[in-house]
C-alpha positions in Angstrom: -5.8 -15.8 80.0 -4.7 -19.3 79.6 -1.1 -19.0 77.7 0.7 -22.3 78.2 -0.2 -26.1 78.3 2.1 -28.5 79.0 1.8 -32.2 80.1 4.7 -32.9 81.5 6.2 -31.3 85.2 10.3 -32.4 83.8 9.6 -29.3 81.1 9.7 -26.1 84.1 12.6 -24.6 82.4 11.1 -24.5 78.6 7.8 -23.3 80.5 9.5 -20.3 81.9 11.6 -19.6 78.8 7.9 -19.6 76.9 6.7 -17.5 79.1 9.5 -15.0 78.5 9.0 -15.1 75.0 5.2 -14.6 75.1 3.9 -11.3 75.3 1.7 -9.9 78.1 -2.0 -9.2 78.3 -1.1 -5.6 78.9 1.0 -6.1 75.6 -1.1 -7.4 73.6 -4.0 -4.9 74.1 -1.6 -1.9 73.5 -0.7 -3.6 70.2 -4.4 -4.4 69.2 -5.3 -0.8 70.5 -2.4 0.5 68.1 -3.8 -1.7 65.0 -7.6 -0.8 65.4 -9.6 1.9 66.9 -12.6 -0.5 67.3 -11.1 -2.9 70.2 -14.1 -4.4 72.0 -13.3 -7.4 74.9 -16.0 -9.0 75.7 -15.8 -11.1 78.6 -17.6 -13.9 76.8 -16.8 -17.3 79.3 -17.4 -14.8 82.5 -20.8 -14.2 81.3 -21.7 -17.5 80.1 -20.6 -18.6 83.6 -22.9 -16.1 85.3 -25.6 -17.7 83.3 -25.1 -21.1 84.3 -23.0 -22.6 81.5 -19.4 -22.0 80.2 -20.0 -23.6 77.1 -22.4 -20.7 76.3 -19.5 -18.4 75.7 -19.3 -19.1 72.1 -22.9 -17.5 71.5 -22.2 -14.6 74.0 -19.2 -14.0 71.6 -21.5 -14.5 68.5 -23.9 -12.0 69.8 -21.0 -9.2 70.3 -19.9 -9.5 67.2 -23.3 -9.7 65.3 -23.5 -6.3 66.5 -20.8 -5.4 63.9 -22.5 -7.4 61.1 -25.4 -6.0 59.0 -28.0 -8.6 59.8 -31.1 -8.2 62.2 -31.1 -9.8 65.6 -34.2 -11.8 64.6 -32.8 -13.7 62.0 -29.6 -14.4 64.2 -32.4 -15.3 66.5 -34.0 -17.6 64.2 -30.9 -19.5 63.0 -30.1 -20.5 66.4 -33.6 -21.7 67.1 -33.3 -23.9 64.3 -29.8 -25.0 64.6 -29.6 -25.3 68.2 -31.6 -28.7 70.2 -34.5 -27.5 71.6 -33.3 -28.0 75.2 -30.7 -25.4 74.8 -32.3 -22.8 72.5 -33.5 -20.6 75.4 -30.1 -20.4 77.1 -28.5 -19.6 73.7 -31.2 -16.8 72.9 -30.2 -15.3 76.2 -26.3 -15.7 76.1 -26.6 -14.1 72.0 -28.6 -11.1 73.4 -26.2 -10.6 76.6 -23.3 -10.7 74.2 -25.1 -8.1 72.0 -25.2 -5.9 75.2 -21.4 -6.0 75.4 -21.1 -4.1 72.6 -24.1 -1.6 72.4 -22.9 0.6 70.2 
C-alpha cells in the first residue's frame, strides 16, 4: 500500500515521523475485523494488471461491491455498456465479472 507522498527529498525526517504515526497494514486489518464481520479484501489493482490494464481496477472493485447489493449483474453490465466507450466495454465487462468472483458468497 502507498501511504506516503513527498515532493521534496529534504523532508526525510518528516516522512519518518509520519511512518511511525500511521498504523501498519496489519493493525488496520485487525481494527477493521473488530468492527465488522464482513471484511473482504479485493486485490483490484493486481487483478486489473493481470488483465492488462491497471485502470480497470475501479471496475473490478465495482464488481466486488455489486455482490452485496440487490441489483442483478445484468443490470450492472447494461450500465457499463451504455456508459463506457465501446472500445473499452469488453475489458470493463471482464473486470466487473472478475470482481464478482472475488467475493462469491
